[in-house]
Each structure stands twice: as structure tokens, then as C-alpha cells.
Backbone and ligand atoms as CSV (ligand in chain L), in Angstrom:
chain,resi,resn,atom,element,x,y,z
A,1,MET,N,N,9.585,56.185,25.185
A,1,MET,CA,C,9.867,54.984,25.973
A,1,MET,C,C,9.229,53.756,25.333
A,2,ILE,N,N,9.995,52.678,25.246
A,2,ILE,CA,C,9.425,51.404,24.804
A,2,ILE,C,C,9.083,50.600,26.051
A,3,LYS,N,N,7.834,50.180,26.115
A,3,LYS,CA,C,7.387,49.461,27.302
A,3,LYS,C,C,7.523,47.959,27.114
A,4,ILE,N,N,8.178,47.326,28.091
A,4,ILE,CA,C,8.317,45.873,28.048
A,4,ILE,C,C,7.697,45.261,29.301
A,5,ALA,N,N,7.210,44.038,29.153
A,5,ALA,CA,C,6.759,43.255,30.303
A,5,ALA,C,C,7.699,42.068,30.420
A,6,ILE,N,N,8.040,41.704,31.651
A,6,ILE,CA,C,8.905,40.543,31.857
A,6,ILE,C,C,8.070,39.422,32.470
A,7,PHE,N,N,8.182,38.225,31.883
A,7,PHE,CA,C,7.447,37.043,32.342
A,7,PHE,C,C,8.422,36.101,33.047
A,8,ALA,N,N,8.077,35.667,34.250
A,8,ALA,CA,C,8.929,34.717,34.976
A,8,ALA,C,C,8.053,33.788,35.806
A,9,SER,N,N,8.594,32.609,36.112
A,9,SER,CA,C,7.826,31.616,36.879
A,9,SER,C,C,8.504,31.208,38.182
A,10,GLY,N,N,9.730,31.696,38.418
A,10,GLY,CA,C,10.444,31.153,39.574
A,10,GLY,C,C,11.295,32.187,40.258
A,11,SER,N,N,12.585,31.951,40.216
A,11,SER,CA,C,13.523,32.784,40.977
A,11,SER,C,C,13.532,34.247,40.520
A,12,GLY,N,N,13.627,34.459,39.241
A,12,GLY,CA,C,13.560,35.836,38.741
A,12,GLY,C,C,14.851,36.623,38.835
A,13,SER,N,N,15.999,35.917,38.864
A,13,SER,CA,C,17.246,36.696,38.949
A,13,SER,C,C,17.534,37.444,37.646
A,14,ASN,N,N,17.159,36.884,36.512
A,14,ASN,CA,C,17.325,37.631,35.251
A,14,ASN,C,C,16.379,38.827,35.205
A,15,PHE,N,N,15.160,38.633,35.681
A,15,PHE,CA,C,14.222,39.755,35.784
A,15,PHE,C,C,14.849,40.886,36.602
A,16,GLU,N,N,15.353,40.534,37.788
A,16,GLU,CA,C,15.938,41.557,38.666
A,16,GLU,C,C,17.121,42.249,37.987
A,17,ASN,N,N,17.938,41.467,37.314
A,17,ASN,CA,C,19.109,42.028,36.646
A,17,ASN,C,C,18.702,43.018,35.544
A,18,ILE,N,N,17.667,42.679,34.798
A,18,ILE,CA,C,17.218,43.596,33.728
A,18,ILE,C,C,16.682,44.879,34.347
A,19,VAL,N,N,15.875,44.740,35.400
A,19,VAL,CA,C,15.323,45.941,36.051
A,19,VAL,C,C,16.462,46.798,36.621
A,20,ASN,N,N,17.464,46.140,37.206
A,20,ASN,CA,C,18.611,46.911,37.719
A,20,ASN,C,C,19.277,47.713,36.607
A,21,HIS,N,N,19.440,47.098,35.462
A,21,HIS,CA,C,20.046,47.817,34.322
A,21,HIS,C,C,19.185,49.014,33.925
A,22,VAL,N,N,17.863,48.810,33.893
A,22,VAL,CA,C,16.966,49.910,33.517
A,22,VAL,C,C,17.078,51.027,34.563
A,23,GLN,N,N,17.036,50.635,35.839
A,23,GLN,CA,C,17.023,51.644,36.905
A,23,GLN,C,C,18.351,52.403,36.986
A,24,LYS,N,N,19.456,51.745,36.581
A,24,LYS,CA,C,20.761,52.424,36.591
A,24,LYS,C,C,20.960,53.303,35.350
A,25,GLY,N,N,20.039,53.202,34.404
A,25,GLY,CA,C,20.170,53.984,33.176
A,25,GLY,C,C,20.998,53.294,32.106
A,26,ASP,N,N,21.214,51.980,32.260
A,26,ASP,CA,C,22.002,51.237,31.262
A,26,ASP,C,C,21.157,50.710,30.109
A,27,LEU,N,N,19.831,50.842,30.228
A,27,LEU,CA,C,18.962,50.408,29.121
A,27,LEU,C,C,18.057,51.585,28.784
A,28,LEU,N,N,18.672,52.582,28.212
A,28,LEU,CA,C,17.941,53.826,27.961
A,28,LEU,C,C,16.786,53.607,26.995
A,29,GLY,N,N,15.665,54.249,27.284
A,29,GLY,CA,C,14.517,54.167,26.385
A,29,GLY,C,C,13.614,52.987,26.670
A,30,ILE,N,N,13.962,52.196,27.701
A,30,ILE,CA,C,13.132,51.028,28.011
A,30,ILE,C,C,12.520,51.174,29.399
A,31,GLU,N,N,11.231,50.862,29.466
A,31,GLU,CA,C,10.536,50.889,30.756
A,31,GLU,C,C,9.924,49.503,31.000
A,32,VAL,N,N,10.110,48.968,32.204
A,32,VAL,CA,C,9.493,47.684,32.559
A,32,VAL,C,C,8.162,47.991,33.235
A,33,THR,N,N,7.056,47.640,32.565
A,33,THR,CA,C,5.744,47.991,33.143
A,33,THR,C,C,5.411,47.112,34.336
A,34,ALA,N,N,5.742,45.814,34.242
A,34,ALA,CA,C,5.331,44.886,35.302
A,34,ALA,C,C,6.026,43.545,35.129
A,35,LEU,N,N,6.025,42.794,36.234
A,35,LEU,CA,C,6.369,41.377,36.195
A,35,LEU,C,C,5.077,40.603,36.016
A,36,TYR,N,N,5.077,39.670,35.083
A,36,TYR,CA,C,3.941,38.766,34.897
A,36,TYR,C,C,4.394,37.385,35.331
A,37,THR,N,N,3.686,36.800,36.290
A,37,THR,CA,C,4.047,35.448,36.701
A,37,THR,C,C,2.828,34.535,36.699
A,38,ASP,N,N,3.089,33.274,36.404
A,38,ASP,CA,C,2.014,32.274,36.332
A,38,ASP,C,C,1.963,31.427,37.600
A,39,LYS,N,N,2.723,31.848,38.637
A,39,LYS,CA,C,2.730,31.056,39.878
A,39,LYS,C,C,2.670,31.977,41.077
A,40,ALA,N,N,1.873,31.556,42.081
A,40,ALA,CA,C,1.839,32.326,43.328
A,40,ALA,C,C,3.007,31.874,44.205
A,41,GLY,N,N,3.459,32.766,45.065
A,41,GLY,CA,C,4.450,32.385,46.081
A,41,GLY,C,C,5.859,32.170,45.569
A,42,VAL,N,N,6.170,32.646,44.371
A,42,VAL,CA,C,7.527,32.430,43.849
A,42,VAL,C,C,8.408,33.653,44.139
A,43,LYS,N,N,9.726,33.380,44.108
A,43,LYS,CA,C,10.708,34.389,44.538
A,43,LYS,C,C,10.695,35.658,43.676
A,44,CYS,N,N,10.370,35.516,42.397
A,44,CYS,CA,C,10.394,36.694,41.523
A,44,CYS,C,C,9.410,37.765,42.016
A,45,ILE,N,N,8.353,37.353,42.707
A,45,ILE,CA,C,7.362,38.318,43.213
A,45,ILE,C,C,8.005,39.201,44.290
A,46,GLU,N,N,8.729,38.542,45.194
A,46,GLU,CA,C,9.466,39.290,46.237
A,46,GLU,C,C,10.437,40.280,45.616
A,47,ARG,N,N,11.142,39.808,44.601
A,47,ARG,CA,C,12.133,40.684,43.959
A,47,ARG,C,C,11.437,41.900,43.363
A,48,ALA,N,N,10.290,41.672,42.722
A,48,ALA,CA,C,9.570,42.791,42.088
A,48,ALA,C,C,9.119,43.797,43.141
A,49,GLU,N,N,8.636,43.286,44.265
A,49,GLU,CA,C,8.160,44.202,45.306
A,49,GLU,C,C,9.302,45.075,45.802
A,50,LYS,N,N,10.479,44.468,45.996
A,50,LYS,CA,C,11.642,45.252,46.452
A,50,LYS,C,C,12.052,46.298,45.424
A,51,LEU,N,N,11.846,45.973,44.159
A,51,LEU,CA,C,12.259,46.890,43.080
A,51,LEU,C,C,11.154,47.885,42.709
A,52,ASN,N,N,10.022,47.805,43.414
A,52,ASN,CA,C,8.875,48.658,43.095
A,52,ASN,C,C,8.323,48.459,41.694
A,53,ILE,N,N,8.318,47.227,41.255
A,53,ILE,CA,C,7.745,46.893,39.948
A,53,ILE,C,C,6.395,46.202,40.198
A,54,PRO,N,N,5.330,46.659,39.564
A,54,PRO,CA,C,4.025,45.996,39.729
A,54,PRO,C,C,4.080,44.521,39.314
A,55,VAL,N,N,3.233,43.720,39.947
A,55,VAL,CA,C,3.231,42.281,39.667
A,55,VAL,C,C,1.822,41.845,39.255
A,56,HIS,N,N,1.726,41.054,38.206
A,56,HIS,CA,C,0.468,40.401,37.855
A,56,HIS,C,C,0.644,38.910,38.066
A,57,ILE,N,N,-0.128,38.352,38.987
A,57,ILE,CA,C,-0.077,36.905,39.209
A,57,ILE,C,C,-1.328,36.314,38.581
A,58,ASN,N,N,-1.153,35.515,37.563
A,58,ASN,CA,C,-2.297,34.849,36.913
A,58,ASN,C,C,-1.942,33.396,36.699
A,59,GLN,N,N,-2.715,32.516,37.332
A,59,GLN,CA,C,-2.404,31.090,37.234
A,59,GLN,C,C,-3.342,30.434,36.218
A,60,PRO,N,N,-2.766,29.785,35.203
A,60,PRO,CA,C,-3.590,29.175,34.168
A,60,PRO,C,C,-4.690,28.271,34.730
A,61,LYS,N,N,-4.425,27.630,35.857
A,61,LYS,CA,C,-5.453,26.724,36.414
A,61,LYS,C,C,-6.719,27.472,36.829
A,62,ASP,N,N,-6.646,28.769,36.977
A,62,ASP,CA,C,-7.830,29.550,37.341
A,62,ASP,C,C,-8.648,29.995,36.127
A,63,PHE,N,N,-8.231,29.575,34.934
A,63,PHE,CA,C,-8.942,29.953,33.699
A,63,PHE,C,C,-9.476,28.686,33.031
A,64,ILE,N,N,-10.513,28.860,32.214
A,64,ILE,CA,C,-11.099,27.649,31.622
A,64,ILE,C,C,-10.248,27.067,30.500
A,65,SER,N,N,-9.379,27.885,29.924
A,65,SER,CA,C,-8.531,27.366,28.846
A,65,SER,C,C,-7.268,28.215,28.767
A,66,LYS,N,N,-6.296,27.692,28.043
A,66,LYS,CA,C,-5.060,28.458,27.817
A,66,LYS,C,C,-5.377,29.758,27.087
A,67,SER,N,N,-6.314,29.653,26.164
A,67,SER,CA,C,-6.683,30.832,25.391
A,67,SER,C,C,-7.299,31.907,26.286
A,68,SER,N,N,-8.161,31.526,27.217
A,68,SER,CA,C,-8.776,32.561,28.061
A,68,SER,C,C,-7.743,33.142,29.027
A,69,TYR,N,N,-6.796,32.319,29.471
A,69,TYR,CA,C,-5.667,32.826,30.288
A,69,TYR,C,C,-4.887,33.873,29.491
A,70,GLU,N,N,-4.528,33.518,28.272
A,70,GLU,CA,C,-3.715,34.443,27.478
A,70,GLU,C,C,-4.513,35.681,27.058
A,71,GLN,N,N,-5.805,35.528,26.805
A,71,GLN,CA,C,-6.618,36.708,26.457
A,71,GLN,C,C,-6.664,37.680,27.636
A,72,HIS,N,N,-6.712,37.127,28.846
A,72,HIS,CA,C,-6.675,37.980,30.037
A,72,HIS,C,C,-5.336,38.735,30.105
A,73,LEU,N,N,-4.237,38.010,29.861
A,73,LEU,CA,C,-2.931,38.678,29.861
A,73,LEU,C,C,-2.886,39.770,28.791
A,74,LEU,N,N,-3.463,39.478,27.639
A,74,LEU,CA,C,-3.427,40.461,26.547
A,74,LEU,C,C,-4.141,41.755,26.931
A,75,LYS,N,N,-5.217,41.624,27.711
A,75,LYS,CA,C,-5.914,42.838,28.165
A,75,LYS,C,C,-5.012,43.648,29.071
A,76,LEU,N,N,-4.329,42.968,30.009
A,76,LEU,CA,C,-3.427,43.675,30.922
A,76,LEU,C,C,-2.287,44.332,30.145
A,77,LEU,N,N,-1.738,43.572,29.215
A,77,LEU,CA,C,-0.610,44.078,28.417
A,77,LEU,C,C,-1.032,45.299,27.613
A,78,SER,N,N,-2.221,45.216,27.060
A,78,SER,CA,C,-2.710,46.330,26.254
A,78,SER,C,C,-3.011,47.554,27.130
A,79,ASN,N,N,-3.574,47.333,28.318
A,79,ASN,CA,C,-3.820,48.462,29.240
A,79,ASN,C,C,-2.524,49.179,29.598
A,80,GLU,N,N,-1.438,48.407,29.683
A,80,GLU,CA,C,-0.153,49.004,30.061
A,80,GLU,C,C,0.630,49.496,28.848
A,81,GLY,N,N,0.099,49.275,27.668
A,81,GLY,CA,C,0.797,49.719,26.450
A,81,GLY,C,C,2.075,48.941,26.178
A,82,VAL,N,N,2.095,47.651,26.558
A,82,VAL,CA,C,3.313,46.851,26.395
A,82,VAL,C,C,3.575,46.555,24.921
A,83,GLN,N,N,4.808,46.866,24.483
A,83,GLN,CA,C,5.183,46.647,23.084
A,83,GLN,C,C,5.992,45.365,22.881
A,84,TRP,N,N,6.766,44.986,23.899
A,84,TRP,CA,C,7.602,43.777,23.797
A,84,TRP,C,C,7.426,42.935,25.056
A,85,ILE,N,N,7.476,41.609,24.880
A,85,ILE,CA,C,7.475,40.688,26.020
A,85,ILE,C,C,8.848,40.023,26.110
A,86,VAL,N,N,9.394,40.036,27.312
A,86,VAL,CA,C,10.699,39.432,27.564
A,86,VAL,C,C,10.484,38.262,28.533
A,87,LEU,N,N,10.691,37.042,28.034
A,87,LEU,CA,C,10.546,35.863,28.894
A,87,LEU,C,C,11.877,35.609,29.604
A,88,ALA,N,N,11.802,35.414,30.904
A,88,ALA,CA,C,13.027,35.175,31.687
A,88,ALA,C,C,12.702,34.099,32.724
A,89,GLY,N,N,12.784,32.843,32.281
A,89,GLY,CA,C,12.413,31.753,33.187
A,89,GLY,C,C,10.909,31.586,33.283
A,90,TYR,N,N,10.208,31.827,32.179
A,90,TYR,CA,C,8.746,31.582,32.115
A,90,TYR,C,C,8.585,30.131,31.661
A,91,MET,N,N,8.117,29.268,32.570
A,91,MET,CA,C,8.202,27.816,32.355
A,91,MET,C,C,6.953,27.263,31.664
A,92,ARG,N,N,6.608,27.860,30.541
A,92,ARG,CA,C,5.358,27.490,29.894
A,92,ARG,C,C,5.494,27.785,28.399
A,93,LEU,N,N,4.905,26.936,27.589
A,93,LEU,CA,C,4.913,27.228,26.155
A,93,LEU,C,C,3.939,28.360,25.885
A,94,VAL,N,N,4.348,29.318,25.108
A,94,VAL,CA,C,3.465,30.434,24.769
A,94,VAL,C,C,2.442,29.938,23.750
A,95,GLY,N,N,1.180,30.275,23.986
A,95,GLY,CA,C,0.110,29.810,23.101
A,95,GLY,C,C,-0.158,30.764,21.945
A,96,GLU,N,N,-1.113,30.357,21.137
A,96,GLU,CA,C,-1.411,31.095,19.900
A,96,GLU,C,C,-1.837,32.533,20.137
A,97,ASP,N,N,-2.581,32.763,21.217
A,97,ASP,CA,C,-3.125,34.111,21.434
A,97,ASP,C,C,-2.003,35.125,21.655
A,98,LEU,N,N,-1.106,34.791,22.578
A,98,LEU,CA,C,0.006,35.715,22.849
A,98,LEU,C,C,0.935,35.807,21.645
A,99,LEU,N,N,1.161,34.654,21.014
A,99,LEU,CA,C,2.079,34.657,19.869
A,99,LEU,C,C,1.555,35.512,18.729
A,100,HIS,N,N,0.263,35.382,18.481
A,100,HIS,CA,C,-0.335,36.127,17.385
A,100,HIS,C,C,-0.159,37.633,17.634
A,101,ALA,N,N,-0.339,38.035,18.899
A,101,ALA,CA,C,-0.256,39.465,19.209
A,101,ALA,C,C,1.188,39.967,19.267
A,102,TYR,N,N,2.130,39.099,19.661
A,102,TYR,CA,C,3.494,39.586,19.935
A,102,TYR,C,C,4.592,38.875,19.135
A,103,GLU,N,N,4.231,38.079,18.131
A,103,GLU,CA,C,5.287,37.374,17.392
A,103,GLU,C,C,6.245,38.401,16.766
A,104,GLY,N,N,7.534,38.132,16.927
A,104,GLY,CA,C,8.542,39.095,16.458
A,104,GLY,C,C,8.825,40.165,17.483
A,105,ARG,N,N,8.042,40.168,18.548
A,105,ARG,CA,C,8.257,41.141,19.629
A,105,ARG,C,C,8.260,40.414,20.986
A,106,MET,N,N,8.786,39.194,20.950
A,106,MET,CA,C,8.877,38.401,22.176
A,106,MET,C,C,10.221,37.669,22.200
A,107,LEU,N,N,10.992,37.895,23.268
A,107,LEU,CA,C,12.318,37.288,23.394
A,107,LEU,C,C,12.325,36.258,24.513
A,108,ASN,N,N,13.243,35.295,24.397
A,108,ASN,CA,C,13.466,34.326,25.484
A,108,ASN,C,C,14.959,34.099,25.626
A,109,ILE,N,N,15.343,33.728,26.837
A,109,ILE,CA,C,16.731,33.298,27.059
A,109,ILE,C,C,16.704,31.850,27.528
A,110,HIS,N,N,17.586,31.048,26.947
A,110,HIS,CA,C,17.621,29.614,27.292
A,110,HIS,C,C,19.064,29.230,27.613
A,111,PRO,N,N,19.261,28.497,28.729
A,111,PRO,CA,C,20.637,28.272,29.190
A,111,PRO,C,C,21.356,27.107,28.517
A,112,SER,N,N,21.450,27.178,27.195
A,112,SER,CA,C,22.291,26.228,26.449
A,112,SER,C,C,22.644,26.895,25.125
A,113,LEU,N,N,23.542,26.249,24.403
A,113,LEU,CA,C,23.861,26.731,23.057
A,113,LEU,C,C,22.880,26.036,22.111
A,114,LEU,N,N,21.710,26.621,21.973
A,114,LEU,CA,C,20.685,26.037,21.091
A,114,LEU,C,C,21.260,25.877,19.690
A,115,PRO,N,N,20.885,24.856,18.926
A,115,PRO,CA,C,19.761,23.946,19.166
A,115,PRO,C,C,20.063,22.798,20.142
A,116,LYS,N,N,21.216,22.816,20.778
A,116,LYS,CA,C,21.492,21.748,21.765
A,116,LYS,C,C,20.676,21.970,23.028
A,117,TYR,N,N,20.243,20.901,23.634
A,117,TYR,CA,C,19.674,20.885,24.984
A,117,TYR,C,C,18.481,21.820,25.177
A,118,LYS,N,N,17.479,21.619,24.362
A,118,LYS,CA,C,16.214,22.348,24.531
A,118,LYS,C,C,15.506,21.827,25.787
A,119,GLY,N,N,14.527,22.577,26.238
A,119,GLY,CA,C,13.633,22.086,27.292
A,119,GLY,C,C,14.207,22.178,28.683
A,120,LEU,N,N,13.683,21.307,29.541
A,120,LEU,CA,C,14.000,21.391,30.972
A,120,LEU,C,C,15.444,21.000,31.277
A,121,ASP,N,N,15.954,21.596,32.325
A,121,ASP,CA,C,17.281,21.286,32.880
A,121,ASP,C,C,18.375,21.242,31.812
A,122,ALA,N,N,18.431,22.316,31.040
A,122,ALA,CA,C,19.423,22.390,29.964
A,122,ALA,C,C,20.844,22.357,30.523
A,123,ILE,N,N,21.029,22.965,31.684
A,123,ILE,CA,C,22.383,22.981,32.261
A,123,ILE,C,C,22.766,21.569,32.705
A,124,GLY,N,N,21.813,20.855,33.292
A,124,GLY,CA,C,22.056,19.461,33.667
A,124,GLY,C,C,22.362,18.611,32.447
A,125,GLN,N,N,21.635,18.847,31.363
A,125,GLN,CA,C,21.876,18.078,30.128
A,125,GLN,C,C,23.300,18.328,29.622
A,126,ALA,N,N,23.716,19.597,29.661
A,126,ALA,CA,C,25.072,19.933,29.191
A,126,ALA,C,C,26.115,19.330,30.133
A,127,PHE,N,N,25.841,19.408,31.431
A,127,PHE,CA,C,26.766,18.900,32.448
A,127,PHE,C,C,27.007,17.397,32.258
A,128,GLU,N,N,25.930,16.670,31.947
A,128,GLU,CA,C,26.024,15.214,31.774
A,128,GLU,C,C,26.629,14.818,30.423
A,129,SER,N,N,26.692,15.761,29.494
A,129,SER,CA,C,26.995,15.401,28.099
A,129,SER,C,C,28.450,15.051,27.832
A,130,GLY,N,N,29.345,15.571,28.691
A,130,GLY,CA,C,30.766,15.423,28.367
A,130,GLY,C,C,31.284,16.546,27.475
A,131,ASP,N,N,30.440,17.490,27.085
A,131,ASP,CA,C,30.887,18.640,26.288
A,131,ASP,C,C,31.863,19.485,27.119
A,132,SER,N,N,32.714,20.234,26.428
A,132,SER,CA,C,33.640,21.095,27.176
A,132,SER,C,C,33.199,22.555,27.172
A,133,VAL,N,N,32.160,22.866,26.399
A,133,VAL,CA,C,31.591,24.225,26.444
A,133,VAL,C,C,30.066,24.149,26.476
A,134,THR,N,N,29.482,25.175,27.079
A,134,THR,CA,C,28.042,25.388,26.966
A,134,THR,C,C,27.822,26.903,26.930
A,135,GLY,N,N,26.623,27.361,27.281
A,135,GLY,CA,C,26.403,28.802,27.238
A,135,GLY,C,C,24.937,29.111,27.331
A,136,SER,N,N,24.561,30.219,26.724
A,136,SER,CA,C,23.167,30.636,26.758
A,136,SER,C,C,22.816,31.303,25.432
A,137,THR,N,N,21.517,31.263,25.127
A,137,THR,CA,C,21.033,31.749,23.827
A,137,THR,C,C,19.850,32.685,24.043
A,138,VAL,N,N,19.869,33.821,23.372
A,138,VAL,CA,C,18.665,34.655,23.315
A,138,VAL,C,C,18.048,34.468,21.931
A,139,HIS,N,N,16.741,34.209,21.931
A,139,HIS,CA,C,16.074,33.940,20.655
A,139,HIS,C,C,14.660,34.535,20.647
A,140,TYR,N,N,14.137,34.718,19.448
A,140,TYR,CA,C,12.726,35.081,19.319
A,140,TYR,C,C,11.882,33.879,19.718
A,141,VAL,N,N,10.672,34.155,20.188
A,141,VAL,CA,C,9.797,33.066,20.616
A,141,VAL,C,C,8.863,32.693,19.476
A,142,ASP,N,N,8.773,31.376,19.237
A,142,ASP,CA,C,7.742,30.871,18.329
A,142,ASP,C,C,6.956,29.794,19.066
A,143,SER,N,N,6.168,29.002,18.338
A,143,SER,CA,C,5.263,28.083,19.039
A,143,SER,C,C,5.967,26.853,19.606
A,144,GLY,N,N,7.223,26.629,19.236
A,144,GLY,CA,C,7.941,25.450,19.726
A,144,GLY,C,C,8.624,25.709,21.064
A,145,MET,N,N,9.234,24.665,21.572
A,145,MET,CA,C,9.985,24.803,22.821
A,145,MET,C,C,11.436,25.141,22.498
A,146,ASP,N,N,11.805,26.390,22.702
A,146,ASP,CA,C,13.186,26.861,22.493
A,146,ASP,C,C,13.638,26.703,21.039
A,147,THR,N,N,12.691,26.935,20.119
A,147,THR,CA,C,12.992,26.718,18.699
A,147,THR,C,C,13.056,28.008,17.871
A,148,GLY,N,N,12.727,29.142,18.459
A,148,GLY,CA,C,12.639,30.367,17.655
A,148,GLY,C,C,13.995,30.817,17.128
A,149,GLU,N,N,13.955,31.764,16.206
A,149,GLU,CA,C,15.173,32.259,15.554
A,149,GLU,C,C,16.184,32.772,16.585
A,150,ILE,N,N,17.405,32.287,16.442
A,150,ILE,CA,C,18.467,32.657,17.389
A,150,ILE,C,C,18.974,34.065,17.084
A,151,ILE,N,N,19.095,34.868,18.128
A,151,ILE,CA,C,19.620,36.225,17.973
A,151,ILE,C,C,21.090,36.276,18.365
A,152,GLU,N,N,21.404,35.742,19.526
A,152,GLU,CA,C,22.797,35.781,19.977
A,152,GLU,C,C,23.058,34.697,21.009
A,153,GLN,N,N,24.294,34.213,20.994
A,153,GLN,CA,C,24.692,33.207,21.983
A,153,GLN,C,C,26.002,33.629,22.622
A,154,GLN,N,N,26.205,33.176,23.834
A,154,GLN,CA,C,27.478,33.421,24.496
A,154,GLN,C,C,27.896,32.114,25.156
A,155,GLN,N,N,29.177,31.810,25.087
A,155,GLN,CA,C,29.573,30.507,25.611
A,155,GLN,C,C,30.504,30.594,26.804
A,156,CYS,N,N,30.557,29.516,27.553
A,156,CYS,CA,C,31.490,29.408,28.671
A,156,CYS,C,C,32.001,27.970,28.723
A,157,ASP,N,N,33.085,27.800,29.450
A,157,ASP,CA,C,33.676,26.462,29.583
A,157,ASP,C,C,32.873,25.578,30.526
A,158,ILE,N,N,32.943,24.278,30.283
A,158,ILE,CA,C,32.555,23.309,31.308
A,158,ILE,C,C,33.873,22.678,31.760
A,159,ARG,N,N,34.234,22.915,33.011
A,159,ARG,CA,C,35.534,22.419,33.484
A,159,ARG,C,C,35.376,21.016,34.055
A,160,THR,N,N,36.443,20.269,33.968
A,160,THR,CA,C,36.355,18.860,34.380
A,160,THR,C,C,36.043,18.716,35.868
A,161,ASP,N,N,36.460,19.715,36.663
A,161,ASP,CA,C,36.195,19.605,38.108
A,161,ASP,C,C,34.922,20.348,38.528
A,162,ASP,N,N,34.116,20.806,37.557
A,162,ASP,CA,C,32.865,21.512,37.899
A,162,ASP,C,C,31.864,20.600,38.595
A,163,THR,N,N,31.143,21.172,39.573
A,163,THR,CA,C,29.896,20.548,40.002
A,163,THR,C,C,28.803,21.178,39.134
A,164,LYS,N,N,27.613,20.583,39.192
A,164,LYS,CA,C,26.510,21.161,38.428
A,164,LYS,C,C,26.233,22.589,38.913
A,165,GLU,N,N,26.378,22.803,40.211
A,165,GLU,CA,C,26.125,24.141,40.782
A,165,GLU,C,C,27.142,25.159,40.252
A,166,ASP,N,N,28.406,24.738,40.116
A,166,ASP,CA,C,29.420,25.651,39.555
A,166,ASP,C,C,28.997,26.085,38.151
A,167,LEU,N,N,28.533,25.087,37.383
A,167,LEU,CA,C,28.175,25.386,35.997
A,167,LEU,C,C,26.944,26.297,35.943
A,168,GLU,N,N,25.980,26.026,36.826
A,168,GLU,CA,C,24.785,26.882,36.864
A,168,GLU,C,C,25.174,28.327,37.150
A,169,GLU,N,N,26.084,28.505,38.076
A,169,GLU,CA,C,26.495,29.859,38.440
A,169,GLU,C,C,27.209,30.544,37.270
A,170,ARG,N,N,28.062,29.793,36.581
A,170,ARG,CA,C,28.792,30.385,35.447
A,170,ARG,C,C,27.824,30.783,34.334
A,171,VAL,N,N,26.833,29.937,34.064
A,171,VAL,CA,C,25.870,30.255,32.995
A,171,VAL,C,C,25.011,31.453,33.409
A,172,LYS,N,N,24.559,31.469,34.655
A,172,LYS,CA,C,23.750,32.606,35.133
A,172,LYS,C,C,24.528,33.922,34.988
A,173,ASN,N,N,25.794,33.905,35.414
A,173,ASN,CA,C,26.591,35.143,35.344
A,173,ASN,C,C,26.740,35.623,33.914
A,174,LEU,N,N,26.865,34.684,33.009
A,174,LEU,CA,C,26.962,35.033,31.584
A,174,LEU,C,C,25.616,35.640,31.097
A,175,GLU,N,N,24.518,35.078,31.586
A,175,GLU,CA,C,23.190,35.583,31.170
A,175,GLU,C,C,22.972,37.022,31.640
A,176,TYR,N,N,23.515,37.360,32.813
A,176,TYR,CA,C,23.315,38.720,33.345
A,176,TYR,C,C,23.980,39.774,32.456
A,177,GLU,N,N,24.936,39.332,31.652
A,177,GLU,CA,C,25.585,40.250,30.722
A,177,GLU,C,C,24.901,40.167,29.347
A,178,LEU,N,N,24.595,38.911,28.943
A,178,LEU,CA,C,24.053,38.675,27.594
A,178,LEU,C,C,22.661,39.285,27.387
A,179,TYR,N,N,21.749,39.038,28.340
A,179,TYR,CA,C,20.349,39.419,28.066
A,179,TYR,C,C,20.185,40.944,27.960
A,180,PRO,N,N,20.715,41.729,28.909
A,180,PRO,CA,C,20.580,43.182,28.744
A,180,PRO,C,C,21.224,43.696,27.450
A,181,ARG,N,N,22.354,43.098,27.089
A,181,ARG,CA,C,23.036,43.539,25.865
A,181,ARG,C,C,22.156,43.284,24.632
A,182,VAL,N,N,21.513,42.118,24.580
A,182,VAL,CA,C,20.672,41.804,23.423
A,182,VAL,C,C,19.397,42.654,23.460
A,183,ILE,N,N,18.851,42.858,24.641
A,183,ILE,CA,C,17.652,43.713,24.756
A,183,ILE,C,C,17.959,45.104,24.214
A,184,ALA,N,N,19.122,45.636,24.587
A,184,ALA,CA,C,19.494,46.982,24.124
A,184,ALA,C,C,19.627,47.010,22.604
A,185,LYS,N,N,20.112,45.917,22.035
A,185,LYS,CA,C,20.340,45.869,20.583
A,185,LYS,C,C,19.041,45.689,19.807
A,186,ILE,N,N,18.121,44.879,20.331
A,186,ILE,CA,C,16.959,44.458,19.549
A,186,ILE,C,C,15.717,45.322,19.825
A,187,ILE,N,N,15.519,45.717,21.081
A,187,ILE,CA,C,14.282,46.423,21.420
A,187,ILE,C,C,14.520,47.909,21.245
A,188,LYS,N,N,14.040,48.417,20.099
A,188,LYS,CA,C,14.284,49.832,19.784
A,188,LYS,C,C,13.021,50.437,19.226
L,1,GRF,C1,C,17.613,31.143,33.192
L,1,GRF,O1,O,18.756,30.339,33.251
L,1,GRF,C2,C,17.054,31.214,31.798
L,1,GRF,O2,O,18.017,30.970,30.810
L,1,GRF,C3,C,16.027,30.114,31.780
L,1,GRF,O3,O,15.505,30.076,33.068
L,1,GRF,C4,C,16.459,30.555,33.999
L,1,GRF,C5,C,15.756,31.579,34.818
L,1,GRF,O4,O,16.505,31.912,35.948
L,1,GRF,N1,N,15.045,30.330,30.755
L,1,GRF,P1,P,16.042,33.125,36.857
L,1,GRF,O5,O,14.604,32.838,37.293
L,1,GRF,O6,O,16.153,34.361,36.049
L,1,GRF,O7,O,16.978,33.123,38.035
């Protein structure tokens, strides 16, 4: 079994979708050790509890530095034997400590066709752009914001009569197919 940890900061629908795939046997050989979140009271925690996945809540503000926060996470990750980190809506730049330990073994999904629309509200940026297509990208994580090596992208239309919510839903639905597929291909 390859052990992965999933990091999320908010809703956690991609987290839930990945766990569902694992629990249904669609991601053979992969075990999700825990959800790691940097925020208390967020929806992903509820989802993890329903799925019987352990949760680690660690808020950077409770540590003296980013490095001590990440060193604490590294201890937890090492205790659980985590080999890969999968970011799914983790709203924080990964620091040197985690990167040094997991570079090349850390994935992220970003809701745009990178290198377009990095950073916050990528779907809003695409919606406002006048583009007729957008999508989502799975990439390796490096020290930049959404800059790591691209592994795979999937695209969808932006329709002229879309609301931003329509587009968000279309991109999310595409991610529920894209991320498990890339995880199965890359994490071996
Ligand atoms: C996803 O759209 C992902 O691409 C981005 O953050 C969003 C997380 O959504 N990095 P959710 O928390 O999985 O619902």
C-alpha cells in the first residue's frame, strides 16, 4: 500500500471524492492515512468524520514560525508512513521544510489551464476573461504559487450564458474525474 495524506483548507469535495474512489476500490494500492487541515471549523473536517478518515487540525498561527508548523506536520506524516502528499484546496504556499521532504512526491490541483490564472479565484479570473475554454490542471508542487511541473490538464467550455456558479460546477465535476485518474497514474 502507498500511503497518501490529503491537505485541504475548506470545503473538501475533492478530498471526499478521492476517498470515495479509494473506498470503492477504484484506486487500488492507495491508502489515505488522514486529512490534514490548517483551519478549524471547515467543512472538510465534517466530510472526513463521515468517511472515517482521521483528521489533523494544525493552525499555523499556533506555531512560532512556518518552519515549526511544517516540522510538526512532518512528524505526523512520518509517524503515519506517508509517502505522497496530495493538496486539494490547501490555501497556503508550501514552505521549504515540507518541500524538501516531499518534493517530487507532492501533487496539487488548480482550477485553470495553467500557466493561465494562477492564484486565488482562478475560475472567476477565467469567467471574467472572455475566454471560451477553461479547465483544471494537476501539477507537481514547487515553491511557487501554482508553478510546478504540469502533469495533466482537462478542459471544459465557458458558455456565453454561464453564471460564475455554472462554471464552478463544471470545473469541479471535471476535477472529480481528473484528479483520481492522475493519482492512479502517478502515485505508484
Ligand atoms: C478546487 O477547485 C481545486 O482545484 C482548488 O481548490 C478547490 C478545492 O475545492 N485547488 P474543494 O475544497 O475540493 O471542494
